Biotite code that builds the C-alpha atoms (Angstrom):
import biotite.structure as struc

atoms = struc.array([
    struc.Atom([-7.665, 8.930, -17.894], chain_id="A", res_id=1, res_name="MET", atom_name="CA", element="C"),
    struc.Atom([-4.799, 6.513, -17.363], chain_id="A", res_id=2, res_name="ILE", atom_name="CA", element="C"),
    struc.Atom([-2.603, 6.316, -14.448], chain_id="A", res_id=3, res_name="VAL", atom_name="CA", element="C"),
    struc.Atom([0.487, 4.046, -14.320], chain_id="A", res_id=4, res_name="GLU", atom_name="CA", element="C"),
    struc.Atom([2.970, 3.349, -11.432], chain_id="A", res_id=5, res_name="GLN", atom_name="CA", element="C"),
    struc.Atom([4.573, 0.216, -9.814], chain_id="A", res_id=6, res_name="TYR", atom_name="CA", element="C"),
    struc.Atom([4.080, -1.888, -12.937], chain_id="A", res_id=7, res_name="GLY", atom_name="CA", element="C"),
    struc.Atom([-0.128, -1.728, -12.697], chain_id="A", res_id=8, res_name="LEU", atom_name="CA", element="C"),
    struc.Atom([-2.456, 0.452, -14.847], chain_id="A", res_id=9, res_name="THR", atom_name="CA", element="C"),
    struc.Atom([-5.544, 2.198, -13.946], chain_id="A", res_id=10, res_name="TYR", atom_name="CA", element="C"),
    struc.Atom([-8.220, 3.450, -16.308], chain_id="A", res_id=11, res_name="LEU", atom_name="CA", element="C"),
    struc.Atom([-11.234, 5.723, -15.107], chain_id="A", res_id=12, res_name="ARG", atom_name="CA", element="C"),
    struc.Atom([-14.721, 3.276, -15.297], chain_id="A", res_id=13, res_name="VAL", atom_name="CA", element="C"),
    struc.Atom([-16.456, 4.220, -18.967], chain_id="A", res_id=14, res_name="THR", atom_name="CA", element="C"),
    struc.Atom([-20.140, 2.895, -19.813], chain_id="A", res_id=15, res_name="GLU", atom_name="CA", element="C"),
    struc.Atom([-17.858, -0.032, -21.288], chain_id="A", res_id=16, res_name="GLN", atom_name="CA", element="C"),
    struc.Atom([-17.052, -1.284, -18.050], chain_id="A", res_id=17, res_name="ASP", atom_name="CA", element="C"),
    struc.Atom([-20.178, -1.654, -16.316], chain_id="A", res_id=18, res_name="LEU", atom_name="CA", element="C"),
    struc.Atom([-21.278, -5.546, -17.230], chain_id="A", res_id=19, res_name="GLU", atom_name="CA", element="C"),
    struc.Atom([-17.389, -6.143, -15.890], chain_id="A", res_id=20, res_name="THR", atom_name="CA", element="C"),
    struc.Atom([-18.028, -4.451, -12.577], chain_id="A", res_id=21, res_name="LEU", atom_name="CA", element="C"),
    struc.Atom([-21.619, -5.861, -12.447], chain_id="A", res_id=22, res_name="ARG", atom_name="CA", element="C"),
    struc.Atom([-20.309, -9.207, -12.652], chain_id="A", res_id=23, res_name="TYR", atom_name="CA", element="C"),
    struc.Atom([-17.552, -9.567, -10.134], chain_id="A", res_id=24, res_name="TRP", atom_name="CA", element="C"),
    struc.Atom([-19.660, -6.850, -7.958], chain_id="A", res_id=25, res_name="ARG", atom_name="CA", element="C"),
    struc.Atom([-22.309, -9.430, -7.583], chain_id="A", res_id=26, res_name="ASN", atom_name="CA", element="C"),
    struc.Atom([-20.458, -12.537, -6.933], chain_id="A", res_id=27, res_name="GLN", atom_name="CA", element="C"),
    struc.Atom([-21.007, -13.377, -3.398], chain_id="A", res_id=28, res_name="SER", atom_name="CA", element="C"),
    struc.Atom([-17.513, -13.345, -1.983], chain_id="A", res_id=29, res_name="PHE", atom_name="CA", element="C"),
    struc.Atom([-17.503, -9.746, -3.002], chain_id="A", res_id=30, res_name="ILE", atom_name="CA", element="C"),
    struc.Atom([-21.054, -8.391, -2.352], chain_id="A", res_id=31, res_name="ARG", atom_name="CA", element="C"),
    struc.Atom([-20.821, -9.893, 1.274], chain_id="A", res_id=32, res_name="ASP", atom_name="CA", element="C"),
    struc.Atom([-18.345, -7.727, 1.781], chain_id="A", res_id=33, res_name="THR", atom_name="CA", element="C"),
    struc.Atom([-20.035, -4.712, 0.900], chain_id="A", res_id=34, res_name="MET", atom_name="CA", element="C"),
    struc.Atom([-22.224, -2.660, 2.926], chain_id="A", res_id=35, res_name="GLN", atom_name="CA", element="C"),
    struc.Atom([-25.092, -2.582, -0.283], chain_id="A", res_id=36, res_name="PHE", atom_name="CA", element="C"),
    struc.Atom([-25.538, -6.309, -0.568], chain_id="A", res_id=37, res_name="LYS", atom_name="CA", element="C"),
    struc.Atom([-28.819, -6.441, -2.999], chain_id="A", res_id=38, res_name="GLU", atom_name="CA", element="C"),
    struc.Atom([-28.154, -8.377, -6.414], chain_id="A", res_id=39, res_name="TYR", atom_name="CA", element="C"),
    struc.Atom([-27.596, -5.517, -8.925], chain_id="A", res_id=40, res_name="ILE", atom_name="CA", element="C"),
    struc.Atom([-29.271, -5.113, -12.013], chain_id="A", res_id=41, res_name="THR", atom_name="CA", element="C"),
    struc.Atom([-28.081, -3.879, -15.078], chain_id="A", res_id=42, res_name="PRO", atom_name="CA", element="C"),
    struc.Atom([-30.746, -0.618, -14.634], chain_id="A", res_id=43, res_name="GLN", atom_name="CA", element="C"),
    struc.Atom([-29.176, -0.308, -11.186], chain_id="A", res_id=44, res_name="MET", atom_name="CA", element="C"),
    struc.Atom([-25.590, -0.372, -12.590], chain_id="A", res_id=45, res_name="GLN", atom_name="CA", element="C"),
    struc.Atom([-26.140, 2.376, -15.385], chain_id="A", res_id=46, res_name="ARG", atom_name="CA", element="C"),
    struc.Atom([-28.399, 4.685, -12.445], chain_id="A", res_id=47, res_name="ASP", atom_name="CA", element="C"),
    struc.Atom([-24.937, 3.755, -10.387], chain_id="A", res_id=48, res_name="TRP", atom_name="CA", element="C"),
    struc.Atom([-22.679, 5.195, -13.504], chain_id="A", res_id=49, res_name="PHE", atom_name="CA", element="C"),
    struc.Atom([-24.432, 7.891, -14.216], chain_id="A", res_id=50, res_name="ASN", atom_name="CA", element="C"),
    struc.Atom([-24.475, 9.598, -10.474], chain_id="A", res_id=51, res_name="ARG", atom_name="CA", element="C"),
    struc.Atom([-20.825, 8.577, -10.050], chain_id="A", res_id=52, res_name="ILE", atom_name="CA", element="C"),
    struc.Atom([-19.604, 9.947, -13.455], chain_id="A", res_id=53, res_name="ASN", atom_name="CA", element="C"),
    struc.Atom([-18.428, 13.303, -12.507], chain_id="A", res_id=54, res_name="ASN", atom_name="CA", element="C"),
    struc.Atom([-15.166, 15.367, -11.007], chain_id="A", res_id=55, res_name="LYS", atom_name="CA", element="C"),
    struc.Atom([-16.348, 14.135, -7.410], chain_id="A", res_id=56, res_name="TYR", atom_name="CA", element="C"),
    struc.Atom([-15.538, 10.631, -8.169], chain_id="A", res_id=57, res_name="ASN", atom_name="CA", element="C"),
    struc.Atom([-13.073, 8.576, -9.732], chain_id="A", res_id=58, res_name="TYR", atom_name="CA", element="C"),
    struc.Atom([-13.501, 4.939, -9.682], chain_id="A", res_id=59, res_name="TYR", atom_name="CA", element="C"),
    struc.Atom([-10.507, 3.268, -11.882], chain_id="A", res_id=60, res_name="PHE", atom_name="CA", element="C"),
    struc.Atom([-10.349, -0.567, -13.475], chain_id="A", res_id=61, res_name="ILE", atom_name="CA", element="C"),
    struc.Atom([-6.855, -2.347, -11.954], chain_id="A", res_id=62, res_name="ILE", atom_name="CA", element="C"),
    struc.Atom([-4.940, -3.925, -14.646], chain_id="A", res_id=63, res_name="LYS", atom_name="CA", element="C"),
    struc.Atom([-1.862, -5.885, -14.271], chain_id="A", res_id=64, res_name="ASP", atom_name="CA", element="C"),
    struc.Atom([-0.025, -7.173, -17.383], chain_id="A", res_id=65, res_name="ASN", atom_name="CA", element="C"),
    struc.Atom([-3.421, -6.347, -19.407], chain_id="A", res_id=66, res_name="ASN", atom_name="CA", element="C"),
    struc.Atom([-5.276, -8.308, -16.888], chain_id="A", res_id=67, res_name="LYS", atom_name="CA", element="C"),
    struc.Atom([-8.429, -6.285, -14.992], chain_id="A", res_id=68, res_name="LYS", atom_name="CA", element="C"),
    struc.Atom([-8.202, -7.474, -11.431], chain_id="A", res_id=69, res_name="ILE", atom_name="CA", element="C"),
    struc.Atom([-10.167, -5.412, -9.501], chain_id="A", res_id=70, res_name="GLY", atom_name="CA", element="C"),
    struc.Atom([-11.397, -1.794, -8.837], chain_id="A", res_id=71, res_name="LEU", atom_name="CA", element="C"),
    struc.Atom([-9.966, 1.162, -6.495], chain_id="A", res_id=72, res_name="ILE", atom_name="CA", element="C"),
    struc.Atom([-12.075, 4.422, -5.863], chain_id="A", res_id=73, res_name="ASN", atom_name="CA", element="C"),
    struc.Atom([-11.826, 7.463, -4.331], chain_id="A", res_id=74, res_name="CYS", atom_name="CA", element="C"),
    struc.Atom([-15.689, 8.779, -4.201], chain_id="A", res_id=75, res_name="LYS", atom_name="CA", element="C"),
    struc.Atom([-17.865, 11.691, -2.581], chain_id="A", res_id=76, res_name="ASP", atom_name="CA", element="C"),
    struc.Atom([-15.132, 14.222, -2.943], chain_id="A", res_id=77, res_name="ALA", atom_name="CA", element="C"),
    struc.Atom([-15.945, 17.182, -1.212], chain_id="A", res_id=78, res_name="SER", atom_name="CA", element="C"),
    struc.Atom([-14.206, 20.760, -2.446], chain_id="A", res_id=79, res_name="PRO", atom_name="CA", element="C"),
    struc.Atom([-15.070, 22.130, 0.742], chain_id="A", res_id=80, res_name="ASP", atom_name="CA", element="C"),
    struc.Atom([-13.532, 19.827, 3.456], chain_id="A", res_id=81, res_name="THR", atom_name="CA", element="C"),
    struc.Atom([-11.725, 18.277, 0.886], chain_id="A", res_id=82, res_name="LYS", atom_name="CA", element="C"),
    struc.Atom([-12.900, 14.731, 2.053], chain_id="A", res_id=83, res_name="LEU", atom_name="CA", element="C"),
    struc.Atom([-13.172, 11.664, -0.001], chain_id="A", res_id=84, res_name="ALA", atom_name="CA", element="C"),
    struc.Atom([-13.818, 7.907, 0.621], chain_id="A", res_id=85, res_name="GLU", atom_name="CA", element="C"),
    struc.Atom([-11.531, 5.146, -0.667], chain_id="A", res_id=86, res_name="GLY", atom_name="CA", element="C"),
    struc.Atom([-12.205, 2.012, -1.457], chain_id="A", res_id=87, res_name="GLY", atom_name="CA", element="C"),
    struc.Atom([-11.022, -1.426, -3.177], chain_id="A", res_id=88, res_name="ILE", atom_name="CA", element="C"),
    struc.Atom([-11.849, -4.748, -4.364], chain_id="A", res_id=89, res_name="PHE", atom_name="CA", element="C"),
    struc.Atom([-9.860, -7.430, -5.871], chain_id="A", res_id=90, res_name="ILE", atom_name="CA", element="C"),
    struc.Atom([-11.701, -10.226, -8.052], chain_id="A", res_id=91, res_name="TRP", atom_name="CA", element="C"),
    struc.Atom([-8.713, -12.195, -9.285], chain_id="A", res_id=92, res_name="ASP", atom_name="CA", element="C"),
    struc.Atom([-8.262, -14.529, -5.891], chain_id="A", res_id=93, res_name="ASN", atom_name="CA", element="C"),
    struc.Atom([-4.440, -15.171, -7.358], chain_id="A", res_id=94, res_name="GLN", atom_name="CA", element="C"),
    struc.Atom([-3.546, -11.377, -6.542], chain_id="A", res_id=95, res_name="TYR", atom_name="CA", element="C"),
    struc.Atom([-5.552, -11.582, -2.690], chain_id="A", res_id=96, res_name="TRP", atom_name="CA", element="C"),
    struc.Atom([-2.468, -11.804, 0.122], chain_id="A", res_id=97, res_name="GLY", atom_name="CA", element="C"),
    struc.Atom([-0.151, -10.095, -2.698], chain_id="A", res_id=98, res_name="THR", atom_name="CA", element="C"),
    struc.Atom([1.481, -6.232, -2.449], chain_id="A", res_id=99, res_name="SER", atom_name="CA", element="C"),
    struc.Atom([-0.749, -5.839, -5.412], chain_id="A", res_id=100, res_name="ILE", atom_name="CA", element="C"),
    struc.Atom([-3.196, -4.340, -3.563], chain_id="A", res_id=101, res_name="PRO", atom_name="CA", element="C"),
    struc.Atom([-1.031, -2.251, -1.208], chain_id="A", res_id=102, res_name="VAL", atom_name="CA", element="C"),
    struc.Atom([0.692, -0.854, -4.084], chain_id="A", res_id=103, res_name="PHE", atom_name="CA", element="C"),
    struc.Atom([-2.721, 0.319, -5.875], chain_id="A", res_id=104, res_name="ALA", atom_name="CA", element="C"),
    struc.Atom([-3.690, 2.144, -2.641], chain_id="A", res_id=105, res_name="SER", atom_name="CA", element="C"),
    struc.Atom([-0.369, 3.858, -2.112], chain_id="A", res_id=106, res_name="LEU", atom_name="CA", element="C"),
    struc.Atom([-0.714, 5.028, -5.530], chain_id="A", res_id=107, res_name="THR", atom_name="CA", element="C"),
    struc.Atom([-4.583, 6.385, -4.748], chain_id="A", res_id=108, res_name="MET", atom_name="CA", element="C"),
    struc.Atom([-2.908, 7.986, -1.562], chain_id="A", res_id=109, res_name="LEU", atom_name="CA", element="C"),
    struc.Atom([-0.268, 9.787, -3.325], chain_id="A", res_id=110, res_name="GLN", atom_name="CA", element="C"),
    struc.Atom([-2.860, 11.371, -5.889], chain_id="A", res_id=111, res_name="ALA", atom_name="CA", element="C"),
    struc.Atom([-4.885, 12.409, -3.283], chain_id="A", res_id=112, res_name="VAL", atom_name="CA", element="C"),
    struc.Atom([-2.049, 13.967, -0.964], chain_id="A", res_id=113, res_name="PHE", atom_name="CA", element="C"),
    struc.Atom([0.963, 14.793, -3.099], chain_id="A", res_id=114, res_name="GLU", atom_name="CA", element="C"),
    struc.Atom([0.343, 14.689, -6.755], chain_id="A", res_id=115, res_name="ILE", atom_name="CA", element="C"),
    struc.Atom([-2.871, 16.187, -6.864], chain_id="A", res_id=116, res_name="PHE", atom_name="CA", element="C"),
    struc.Atom([-2.890, 17.727, -3.483], chain_id="A", res_id=117, res_name="LYS", atom_name="CA", element="C"),
    struc.Atom([-6.702, 17.455, -3.466], chain_id="A", res_id=118, res_name="SER", atom_name="CA", element="C"),
    struc.Atom([-7.565, 15.981, -0.199], chain_id="A", res_id=119, res_name="GLY", atom_name="CA", element="C"),
    struc.Atom([-7.093, 16.630, 3.343], chain_id="A", res_id=120, res_name="GLU", atom_name="CA", element="C"),
    struc.Atom([-8.437, 13.470, 4.697], chain_id="A", res_id=121, res_name="GLU", atom_name="CA", element="C"),
    struc.Atom([-9.466, 9.755, 3.515], chain_id="A", res_id=122, res_name="SER", atom_name="CA", element="C"),
    struc.Atom([-12.215, 7.414, 4.852], chain_id="A", res_id=123, res_name="ILE", atom_name="CA", element="C"),
    struc.Atom([-13.029, 4.151, 4.621], chain_id="A", res_id=124, res_name="ALA", atom_name="CA", element="C"),
    struc.Atom([-15.709, 1.961, 5.557], chain_id="A", res_id=125, res_name="THR", atom_name="CA", element="C"),
    struc.Atom([-15.370, -1.730, 6.773], chain_id="A", res_id=126, res_name="VAL", atom_name="CA", element="C"),
    struc.Atom([-17.472, -4.264, 8.232], chain_id="A", res_id=127, res_name="ALA", atom_name="CA", element="C"),
    struc.Atom([-16.341, -4.938, 11.483], chain_id="A", res_id=128, res_name="LYS", atom_name="CA", element="C"),
    struc.Atom([-16.320, -8.895, 10.945], chain_id="A", res_id=129, res_name="SER", atom_name="CA", element="C"),
    struc.Atom([-13.880, -7.997, 7.968], chain_id="A", res_id=130, res_name="ASN", atom_name="CA", element="C"),
    struc.Atom([-10.748, -8.398, 9.656], chain_id="A", res_id=131, res_name="ARG", atom_name="CA", element="C"),
    struc.Atom([-8.551, -9.125, 6.634], chain_id="A", res_id=132, res_name="VAL", atom_name="CA", element="C"),
    struc.Atom([-10.095, -5.355, 5.546], chain_id="A", res_id=133, res_name="ALA", atom_name="CA", element="C"),
    struc.Atom([-9.377, -4.054, 8.969], chain_id="A", res_id=134, res_name="LEU", atom_name="CA", element="C"),
    struc.Atom([-5.840, -5.161, 9.023], chain_id="A", res_id=135, res_name="ARG", atom_name="CA", element="C"),
    struc.Atom([-5.087, -4.057, 5.464], chain_id="A", res_id=136, res_name="PHE", atom_name="CA", element="C"),
    struc.Atom([-6.253, -0.508, 6.329], chain_id="A", res_id=137, res_name="ASN", atom_name="CA", element="C"),
    struc.Atom([-4.565, -0.296, 10.059], chain_id="A", res_id=138, res_name="GLU", atom_name="CA", element="C"),
    struc.Atom([-0.951, -1.457, 7.982], chain_id="A", res_id=139, res_name="MET", atom_name="CA", element="C"),
    struc.Atom([-1.741, 1.682, 5.815], chain_id="A", res_id=140, res_name="LEU", atom_name="CA", element="C"),
    struc.Atom([-2.418, 4.023, 8.526], chain_id="A", res_id=141, res_name="GLY", atom_name="CA", element="C"),
    struc.Atom([-6.048, 4.183, 9.081], chain_id="A", res_id=142, res_name="TYR", atom_name="CA", element="C"),
    struc.Atom([-7.460, 4.394, 12.473], chain_id="A", res_id=143, res_name="GLU", atom_name="CA", element="C"),
    struc.Atom([-11.196, 3.511, 13.976], chain_id="A", res_id=144, res_name="ILE", atom_name="CA", element="C"),
    struc.Atom([-13.101, 6.753, 14.389], chain_id="A", res_id=145, res_name="LYS", atom_name="CA", element="C"),
    struc.Atom([-16.493, 5.634, 14.592], chain_id="A", res_id=146, res_name="SER", atom_name="CA", element="C"),
    struc.Atom([-18.793, 2.877, 14.235], chain_id="A", res_id=147, res_name="MET", atom_name="CA", element="C"),
    struc.Atom([-22.405, 2.717, 12.200], chain_id="A", res_id=148, res_name="THR", atom_name="CA", element="C"),
    struc.Atom([-25.396, 1.374, 13.282], chain_id="A", res_id=149, res_name="GLU", atom_name="CA", element="C"),
    struc.Atom([-25.349, -1.528, 11.159], chain_id="A", res_id=150, res_name="ASP", atom_name="CA", element="C"),
    struc.Atom([-21.981, -2.473, 12.193], chain_id="A", res_id=151, res_name="GLY", atom_name="CA", element="C"),
    struc.Atom([-19.386, -1.013, 10.172], chain_id="A", res_id=152, res_name="TYR", atom_name="CA", element="C"),
    struc.Atom([-16.250, 0.918, 11.035], chain_id="A", res_id=153, res_name="TYR", atom_name="CA", element="C"),
    struc.Atom([-15.533, 4.256, 10.046], chain_id="A", res_id=154, res_name="LYS", atom_name="CA", element="C"),
    struc.Atom([-11.651, 4.674, 9.491], chain_id="A", res_id=155, res_name="LEU", atom_name="CA", element="C"),
    struc.Atom([-9.364, 7.806, 8.973], chain_id="A", res_id=156, res_name="HIS", atom_name="CA", element="C"),
    struc.Atom([-6.312, 8.694, 7.298], chain_id="A", res_id=157, res_name="LEU", atom_name="CA", element="C"),
    struc.Atom([-5.572, 12.169, 7.963], chain_id="A", res_id=158, res_name="SER", atom_name="CA", element="C"),
    struc.Atom([-2.753, 14.114, 5.400], chain_id="A", res_id=159, res_name="ARG", atom_name="CA", element="C"),
    struc.Atom([-0.466, 14.673, 8.508], chain_id="A", res_id=160, res_name="GLU", atom_name="CA", element="C"),
    struc.Atom([-0.654, 10.864, 9.094], chain_id="A", res_id=161, res_name="LYS", atom_name="CA", element="C"),
    struc.Atom([-0.392, 9.941, 5.675], chain_id="A", res_id=162, res_name="TYR", atom_name="CA", element="C"),
    struc.Atom([3.101, 11.908, 5.490], chain_id="A", res_id=163, res_name="PHE", atom_name="CA", element="C"),
    struc.Atom([4.566, 10.298, 8.714], chain_id="A", res_id=164, res_name="SER", atom_name="CA", element="C"),
    struc.Atom([3.310, 6.692, 8.034], chain_id="A", res_id=165, res_name="HIS", atom_name="CA", element="C"),
    struc.Atom([2.742, 5.904, 4.413], chain_id="A", res_id=166, res_name="CYS", atom_name="CA", element="C"),
    struc.Atom([6.693, 7.334, 3.258], chain_id="A", res_id=167, res_name="LYS", atom_name="CA", element="C"),
    struc.Atom([7.882, 4.202, 4.542], chain_id="A", res_id=168, res_name="LYS", atom_name="CA", element="C"),
    struc.Atom([5.493, 1.912, 2.920], chain_id="A", res_id=169, res_name="LEU", atom_name="CA", element="C"),
    struc.Atom([5.818, 4.000, -0.803], chain_id="A", res_id=170, res_name="ILE", atom_name="CA", element="C"),
    struc.Atom([9.642, 3.758, -0.234], chain_id="A", res_id=171, res_name="LYS", atom_name="CA", element="C"),
    struc.Atom([9.645, 0.083, 0.059], chain_id="A", res_id=172, res_name="ALA", atom_name="CA", element="C"),
    struc.Atom([7.153, 0.135, -2.714], chain_id="A", res_id=173, res_name="ALA", atom_name="CA", element="C"),
    struc.Atom([9.654, 1.923, -5.067], chain_id="A", res_id=174, res_name="SER", atom_name="CA", element="C"),
    struc.Atom([12.766, -0.388, -4.077], chain_id="A", res_id=175, res_name="ILE", atom_name="CA", element="C"),
    struc.Atom([10.861, -3.464, -5.234], chain_id="A", res_id=176, res_name="TYR", atom_name="CA", element="C"),
    struc.Atom([10.002, -1.433, -8.675], chain_id="A", res_id=177, res_name="ASN", atom_name="CA", element="C"),
    struc.Atom([12.834, 0.622, -9.469], chain_id="A", res_id=178, res_name="PRO", atom_name="CA", element="C"),
    struc.Atom([12.060, 1.056, -12.982], chain_id="A", res_id=179, res_name="ALA", atom_name="CA", element="C"),
    struc.Atom([8.363, 2.010, -12.739], chain_id="A", res_id=180, res_name="ASN", atom_name="CA", element="C"),
    struc.Atom([7.675, 3.724, -9.567], chain_id="A", res_id=181, res_name="SER", atom_name="CA", element="C"),
    struc.Atom([7.107, 7.298, -11.242], chain_id="A", res_id=182, res_name="LYS", atom_name="CA", element="C"),
    struc.Atom([3.644, 8.494, -10.792], chain_id="A", res_id=183, res_name="PHE", atom_name="CA", element="C"),
    struc.Atom([2.238, 8.802, -14.573], chain_id="A", res_id=184, res_name="ILE", atom_name="CA", element="C"),
    struc.Atom([-0.874, 10.126, -15.786], chain_id="A", res_id=185, res_name="VAL", atom_name="CA", element="C"),
    struc.Atom([-2.155, 10.561, -19.269], chain_id="A", res_id=186, res_name="HIS", atom_name="CA", element="C"),
    struc.Atom([-5.465, 12.628, -19.347], chain_id="A", res_id=187, res_name="ALA", atom_name="CA", element="C"),
    struc.Atom([-6.315, 15.815, -20.794], chain_id="A", res_id=188, res_name="LYS", atom_name="CA", element="C"),
    struc.Atom([-8.233, 18.882, -19.120], chain_id="A", res_id=189, res_name="GLU", atom_name="CA", element="C"),
    struc.Atom([-11.988, 18.248, -18.657], chain_id="A", res_id=190, res_name="SER", atom_name="CA", element="C"),
    struc.Atom([-15.417, 18.852, -16.670], chain_id="A", res_id=191, res_name="ASP", atom_name="CA", element="C"),
    struc.Atom([-15.032, 15.547, -15.283], chain_id="A", res_id=192, res_name="LEU", atom_name="CA", element="C"),
    struc.Atom([-11.899, 16.271, -13.346], chain_id="A", res_id=193, res_name="LEU", atom_name="CA", element="C"),
    struc.Atom([-11.701, 18.419, -10.304], chain_id="A", res_id=194, res_name="ILE", atom_name="CA", element="C"),
    struc.Atom([-9.861, 21.710, -10.811], chain_id="A", res_id=195, res_name="ASP", atom_name="CA", element="C"),
    struc.Atom([-6.357, 20.346, -8.742], chain_id="A", res_id=196, res_name="GLU", atom_name="CA", element="C"),
    struc.Atom([-6.164, 17.398, -11.678], chain_id="A", res_id=197, res_name="ILE", atom_name="CA", element="C"),
    struc.Atom([-6.670, 19.776, -14.731], chain_id="A", res_id=198, res_name="ASN", atom_name="CA", element="C"),
    struc.Atom([-3.863, 22.314, -13.296], chain_id="A", res_id=199, res_name="LEU", atom_name="CA", element="C"),
    struc.Atom([-1.868, 19.320, -12.724], chain_id="A", res_id=200, res_name="TYR", atom_name="CA", element="C"),
    struc.Atom([-2.069, 17.864, -16.364], chain_id="A", res_id=201, res_name="ILE", atom_name="CA", element="C"),
    struc.Atom([-2.076, 21.578, -17.713], chain_id="A", res_id=202, res_name="LYS", atom_name="CA", element="C"),
    struc.Atom([1.451, 21.739, -15.874], chain_id="A", res_id=203, res_name="GLU", atom_name="CA", element="C"),
    struc.Atom([2.755, 18.718, -16.799], chain_id="A", res_id=204, res_name="HIS", atom_name="CA", element="C"),
    struc.Atom([1.573, 18.341, -19.977], chain_id="A", res_id=205, res_name="SER", atom_name="CA", element="C"),
    struc.Atom([0.279, 14.470, -19.307], chain_id="A", res_id=206, res_name="THR", atom_name="CA", element="C"),
    struc.Atom([-2.292, 15.172, -22.306], chain_id="A", res_id=207, res_name="ILE", atom_name="CA", element="C"),
    struc.Atom([-3.033, 11.571, -24.148], chain_id="A", res_id=208, res_name="PHE", atom_name="CA", element="C"),
])
């Protein structure tokens, strides 16, 4: 599955990506922002992939001009409540503080709430001490709802708040990227995709 928008490309994670992800995920500047802070071994990475390689988890490598710069995900999607948790980390520091993480997040939110219509609420988990990530999520419309015992905020973005808040950001992103603001999916129907995505693929003939 490949997604394109705003000049960026998103490739769903495969086994071939595991060592790249493991290398960056183990870097201290990434690991220190995560709830799970242990060093990840090759076997741990393979076990993780085997757990998430299903239709309820969507992890994508972010590429800009064929350069892999980070990871974005929508995980633990519930078909009953239509809740899922989003996350993003950019390992290429040249992109920190740019509009690229915003574009990537808007693409994921559009997919959930508008394109595939598969979600009712998005959740983010952010360390209380991570002021940069908190400001980033609040800019997207997420609101703090609770805090875990180990010092992490749980932020929520409802479908209603998405449509009232993010549409302005999406309009700005489209003006900034007039030639490539369209959401494009290249995929084929699969057991690794939820019904809403398979239906979209069938109706829009986005098979590659």
